[in-house]
C-alpha positions as CSV (number, residue, x, y, z in Angstrom):
1,M,93.6,103.8,117.2
2,E,91.5,101.5,117.7
3,L,87.5,102.5,118.9
4,D,87.7,100.1,121.4
5,Q,90.0,101.3,124.0
6,Y,87.3,104.5,124.4
7,K,83.8,102.3,124.4
8,E,84.1,103.0,128.5
9,I,83.8,106.9,128.3
10,I,81.1,106.5,125.0
11,S,78.6,104.8,126.2
12,G,76.3,107.2,124.9
13,F,77.4,110.1,122.8
14,K,77.6,112.6,124.8
15,H,81.1,112.6,124.6
16,L,81.5,112.8,120.5
17,E,84.0,116.1,120.9
18,V,85.9,114.5,123.5
19,L,86.4,111.0,121.9
20,A,87.3,112.8,117.9
21,N,90.1,114.7,119.9
22,Q,91.3,111.6,121.4
23,V,91.2,109.8,118.3
24,V,93.0,112.4,116.8
25,E,96.1,112.9,119.7
26,G,96.0,109.1,119.4
27,F,96.9,109.3,115.9
28,I,98.9,112.1,116.3
29,S,101.5,110.6,118.8
30,G,101.6,107.3,116.9
31,M,102.7,109.2,113.0
32,H,106.3,108.3,113.9
33,K,105.2,105.0,112.4
34,S,103.2,106.1,109.5
35,P,103.8,107.1,106.3
36,F,103.7,110.7,107.6
37,H,107.0,110.7,109.7
38,G,107.8,114.1,110.1
39,F,104.9,115.9,110.8
40,S,105.0,115.0,114.7
41,A,103.0,116.4,116.8
42,E,103.6,120.3,115.8
43,F,102.6,119.4,112.1
44,A,99.8,121.5,112.4
45,E,102.5,124.2,112.3
46,H,104.2,123.6,108.8
47,K,103.6,122.9,105.1
48,I,105.6,121.0,102.5
49,Y,107.5,123.4,100.4
50,N,107.2,123.5,97.1
51,S,109.6,124.0,94.8
52,G,109.6,127.7,93.5
53,E,108.7,129.2,96.8
54,S,111.0,131.4,98.8
55,T,113.6,129.5,101.0
56,K,112.9,132.0,103.8
57,H,110.4,130.3,106.1
58,I,112.0,127.1,105.5
59,D,112.3,125.1,109.2
60,W,115.7,123.6,109.1
61,K,116.1,122.0,111.7
62,L,112.7,120.1,111.0
63,F,114.8,119.2,107.8
64,A,117.4,117.5,109.7
65,K,115.5,115.5,111.3
66,T,113.3,114.2,108.7
67,D,115.5,114.9,105.6
68,R,111.9,117.4,104.2
69,L,111.8,120.5,103.5
70,Y,109.2,122.2,105.2
71,T,107.9,125.8,105.6
72,K,106.4,127.3,109.0
73,R,102.8,128.5,108.6
74,Y,101.7,131.7,110.4
75,E,98.1,132.0,111.5
76,E,97.1,135.0,109.0
77,E,97.9,132.7,106.3
78,T,94.6,131.0,104.3
79,N,94.8,127.7,104.9
80,L,92.9,124.5,103.2
81,R,89.1,124.7,103.3
82,C,87.2,121.1,104.1
83,H,83.4,120.8,103.2
84,L,82.2,117.4,104.7
85,I,79.1,116.3,103.7
86,I,76.8,113.7,105.3
87,D,74.0,111.4,103.8
88,N,71.6,110.9,106.5
89,S,69.1,109.0,104.5
90,S,67.2,105.7,106.2
91,S,69.9,103.4,104.2
92,M,72.7,104.8,107.2
93,H,70.7,103.7,110.0
94,F,71.7,100.4,109.7
95,P,72.3,98.0,111.4
96,K,69.9,98.5,114.2
97,L,71.9,98.7,117.2
98,E,71.1,96.7,120.5
99,N,71.8,98.7,123.6
100,N,74.7,97.8,124.7
101,Q,76.5,98.6,121.0
102,P,78.1,101.5,120.5
103,F,76.4,104.2,118.1
104,Y,79.9,104.4,115.6
105,E,79.0,100.4,114.9
106,S,75.8,101.8,112.0
107,K,77.0,103.4,109.6
108,I,75.3,106.9,110.8
109,G,76.7,106.8,114.2
110,F,80.7,105.2,112.3
111,S,80.1,109.1,109.7
112,V,79.4,111.0,112.3
113,L,82.7,110.2,114.6
114,A,84.4,110.1,111.7
115,S,83.2,113.4,110.6
116,A,83.6,115.0,114.1
117,V,87.4,113.5,113.6
118,L,88.2,115.3,110.4
119,M,86.7,118.2,112.2
120,S,89.1,118.2,115.2
121,L,92.4,117.7,112.9
122,L,91.3,120.4,110.8
123,K,90.7,122.6,113.6
124,K,94.3,121.4,114.7
125,Q,95.7,122.6,111.4
126,R,93.9,125.9,111.3
127,D,92.2,124.8,108.2
128,A,88.0,126.1,107.5
129,V,84.9,123.0,107.7
130,G,81.9,123.6,106.6
131,L,79.0,120.9,106.9
132,S,75.9,119.6,104.3
133,I,73.6,116.9,105.7
134,Y,71.1,115.1,103.0
135,S,68.5,112.2,103.2
136,D,64.8,112.8,100.9
137,K,65.5,116.9,101.9
138,Y,68.5,118.9,101.9
139,E,68.8,119.3,106.3
140,F,71.8,121.6,106.9
141,Y,74.4,123.6,104.9
142,A,76.9,125.8,106.9
143,P,80.0,126.8,104.5
144,E,83.5,126.8,105.9
145,K,84.8,128.5,108.8
146,G,87.4,128.3,111.1
147,S,86.4,129.6,114.3
148,D,85.7,127.8,117.7
149,R,82.3,128.7,117.9
150,H,81.1,127.6,114.0
151,Q,82.9,124.5,114.9
152,R,80.7,123.4,118.0
153,M,78.0,124.2,116.2
154,L,78.7,121.7,113.7
155,I,79.4,119.7,116.3
156,N,76.4,119.9,117.6
157,Q,74.4,118.9,114.6
158,L,76.6,115.8,114.3
159,E,75.3,115.1,117.6
160,N,71.5,115.6,116.5
161,I,71.8,113.7,113.6
162,L,72.1,110.4,116.0
163,K,69.6,112.0,118.4
164,T,66.7,112.0,115.8
165,P,66.8,108.3,113.6
166,K,65.4,108.2,110.4
167,Q,61.7,107.0,109.4
168,T,61.3,105.5,106.1
169,K,63.2,108.1,104.0
170,E,65.0,107.4,100.6
171,T,68.1,109.0,99.8
172,D,68.1,111.9,97.0
173,T,71.6,111.8,96.6
174,I,72.0,113.2,93.0
175,T,70.0,116.1,93.5
176,F,71.6,117.3,96.8
177,L,75.1,116.3,95.3
178,H,74.3,119.0,92.5
179,Q,72.9,121.7,94.9
180,I,75.7,121.3,97.2
181,A,78.1,121.7,94.2
182,E,76.3,125.2,93.3
183,K,77.0,126.2,96.8
184,I,80.7,125.8,97.4
185,H,82.6,128.6,95.1
186,R,86.3,128.7,96.5
187,R,88.3,125.9,95.8
188,S,87.8,123.2,98.8
189,M,88.3,119.6,99.3
190,I,84.9,117.9,99.6
191,V,84.5,114.8,102.0
192,L,81.5,112.7,101.3
193,F,79.8,109.7,103.3
194,T,77.4,107.5,102.3
195,D,76.6,104.4,101.2
196,M,75.8,104.9,97.7
197,F,72.5,103.4,98.0
198,Q,70.7,105.4,95.1
199,D,68.0,104.1,93.2
200,G,68.1,105.1,89.1
201,D,71.0,105.8,86.9
202,Q,74.3,105.5,87.8
203,E,75.5,107.8,85.9
204,A,73.8,110.2,86.5
205,L,74.8,109.7,90.4
206,F,78.6,110.1,88.8
207,N,77.5,113.2,87.2
208,A,76.7,114.5,90.3
209,L,79.9,113.4,91.8
210,Q,82.1,115.3,89.1
211,H,80.0,118.1,89.7
212,L,81.5,118.2,92.8
213,K,84.6,118.6,91.0
214,H,84.3,122.0,89.2
215,N,86.2,124.8,90.6
216,K,88.9,122.6,91.0
217,H,87.4,120.4,94.2
218,K,89.4,117.8,95.4
219,V,86.8,114.9,96.1
220,V,86.8,112.1,98.4
221,V,83.9,109.1,99.0
222,F,84.2,107.5,101.7
223,H,81.7,104.4,100.8
224,V,80.4,103.4,104.1
225,I,79.3,99.9,104.7
226,D,78.4,97.1,107.5
227,E,80.9,94.6,105.6
228,K,79.7,91.9,107.5
229,R,76.1,92.2,106.4
230,E,76.3,94.0,103.2
231,L,79.1,92.8,101.7
232,N,79.4,89.1,103.0
233,F,75.9,88.9,103.6
234,D,76.6,86.8,107.1
235,F,73.6,85.7,108.3
236,D,72.3,82.2,109.8
237,T,70.3,80.0,108.0
238,T,67.1,80.5,109.3
239,P,64.4,82.3,107.4
240,R,64.3,85.7,107.5
241,K,62.4,88.7,106.2
242,F,64.8,91.4,105.2
243,I,62.8,95.1,105.1
244,D,63.7,98.1,102.5
245,V,64.8,100.7,105.5
246,E,63.9,102.9,102.4
247,S,61.0,102.1,100.6
248,G,59.4,99.9,103.9
249,E,59.5,96.7,101.3
250,T,59.8,93.3,102.7
251,V,61.0,89.9,101.2
252,N,61.0,86.6,103.1
253,L,64.4,84.2,102.0
254,Y,66.7,82.0,103.0
255,S,69.8,83.8,103.3
256,E,72.1,81.3,102.1
257,N,70.2,80.9,98.8
258,V,71.3,84.0,97.5
259,K,74.5,84.2,99.1
260,E,76.7,83.5,96.2
261,E,74.7,85.8,94.0
262,Y,74.1,88.3,95.8
263,E,78.5,88.5,96.8
264,K,78.8,88.2,92.9
265,K,76.6,91.1,92.5
266,V,77.9,93.4,95.0
267,S,81.6,92.9,94.2
268,H,81.0,93.7,90.6
269,Y,79.2,97.2,91.9
270,F,81.9,97.9,94.0
271,K,84.1,97.1,92.0
272,K,82.7,99.6,88.9
273,L,82.1,102.5,91.6
274,S,86.2,102.3,92.1
275,L,87.1,102.4,88.7
276,T,84.3,105.0,87.5
277,C,86.2,107.3,90.8
278,A,89.4,106.7,89.4
279,Q,88.3,107.6,85.8
280,N,87.2,111.2,87.6
281,K,90.0,111.5,89.3
282,I,87.6,110.8,92.8
283,K,89.2,109.2,95.9
284,Y,87.2,106.4,96.2
285,V,87.8,104.7,100.1
286,P,85.3,101.6,101.5
287,V,85.3,101.8,104.6
288,N,83.5,99.5,107.6
289,V,81.5,100.9,110.6
290,G,83.5,100.3,114.0
291,S,87.0,100.1,112.4
292,S,89.6,102.2,112.9
293,F,90.0,106.4,111.6
294,E,93.4,105.3,110.8
295,K,92.2,104.6,106.8
296,I,90.1,107.8,106.9
297,L,93.1,110.3,108.4
298,T,96.2,108.9,106.3
299,T,93.6,109.6,103.3
300,Y,93.0,112.9,104.2
301,L,96.6,113.5,104.8
302,A,98.2,112.0,101.7
303,E,94.7,114.1,99.7
304,R,95.6,117.7,101.7
305,Q,99.1,117.0,100.6
306,N,98.4,116.5,96.8
307,F,95.9,119.3,97.5
């Protein structure tokens, strides 16, 4: 469902939970058009039948409608555990928004709303959710739980991110991904929202991502970008001062003089990210700020089926 339909109710971010719930409800209502036909609005009550399981709880009525085997899921069952990680460094607070722009058109705003949307879906599926937030320090950690009180606390933390704009702060992704990996002991799905701006050794970054896979965790990386500016380098022909939002360093230039070389290097970097993640069995998904959340939700559901 397109976010434009909700702009009237989210001029600010006071309705973060309401908006997240509406996005999920809209997604579920349209699932009959998606590859996940068969879940329906009640998919939270079922799980896919795995060969070798008891056939006692197979929902034969649902099988007749979908030609796929699902078993009924009960409240007391232990469900999936999901840990969301948000990179809250200064570069994630790009671009700077005008007064009339919705918050989800910055990288951090998009990541916050995407996380709230996933929390809403996890709640419907009675799954446990945890949250980590980092920048140049480990700002917040909460283990995976499924209670309403716990989720309200996480939503409050997400809103706090938007209330506190970042000053010049560099990213220390490598250090904190290793720390987060050490904290998560039970097998979980780990979902990372980051713009992948990390100075230093790229191999060390991928070692940190690989560390997240210990204990057989499944890892999904949503690479959050402002496609117009960061991928296509779409600026006018006037001279501009470009400022590194993490270091504060500046450079004056005409964008057209570096556009071709810039785009070539960015394209190469993205391809390397995608290839290295694939080699390490990490799901890598580039997402553009302000876009629909369908890619995020369908990715989550696809990975959940294979968990």
